Phi, psi and omega in degrees: 000321181301318180295322179296318180294319177299328181273002175120355177293152181242132175277118180272322180210148176076215177090001182268150178242133177230097185066239179268359182265131178246120183293141175307135190229139175242126182243151170225168182058039179274128179295137182291347178264000182283153179300319183292336177279319188267340183239166179289129176278131178274078181160172182280083183235133176235147179247128177264124183223139181261137178235154179287324181202171185296318180299317179299318180298315179296318180299315180296315181294327177294323177293330186270002186314135178252125183292340180215158176101177181275140179210136179225140175235129176236142182232140176216147179290318182202153176241134180273000000 
């Protein structure tokens, strides 16, 4: 996560560490070439990403497929 933030990602929520506990974290502006984007994060981390349309979102997620680990994709038309 630190490398993603150094490269321009923004922490929207969470991101704090207290001993061995890592707070649930929401990131945006994560580079598609960053490790946290392409590999499984060992911790409660979610990436918020904006797409032009549903097909574009599916195409990007198919490229990003992770062969192992937990992965979730959520789609919404707009957020208020």
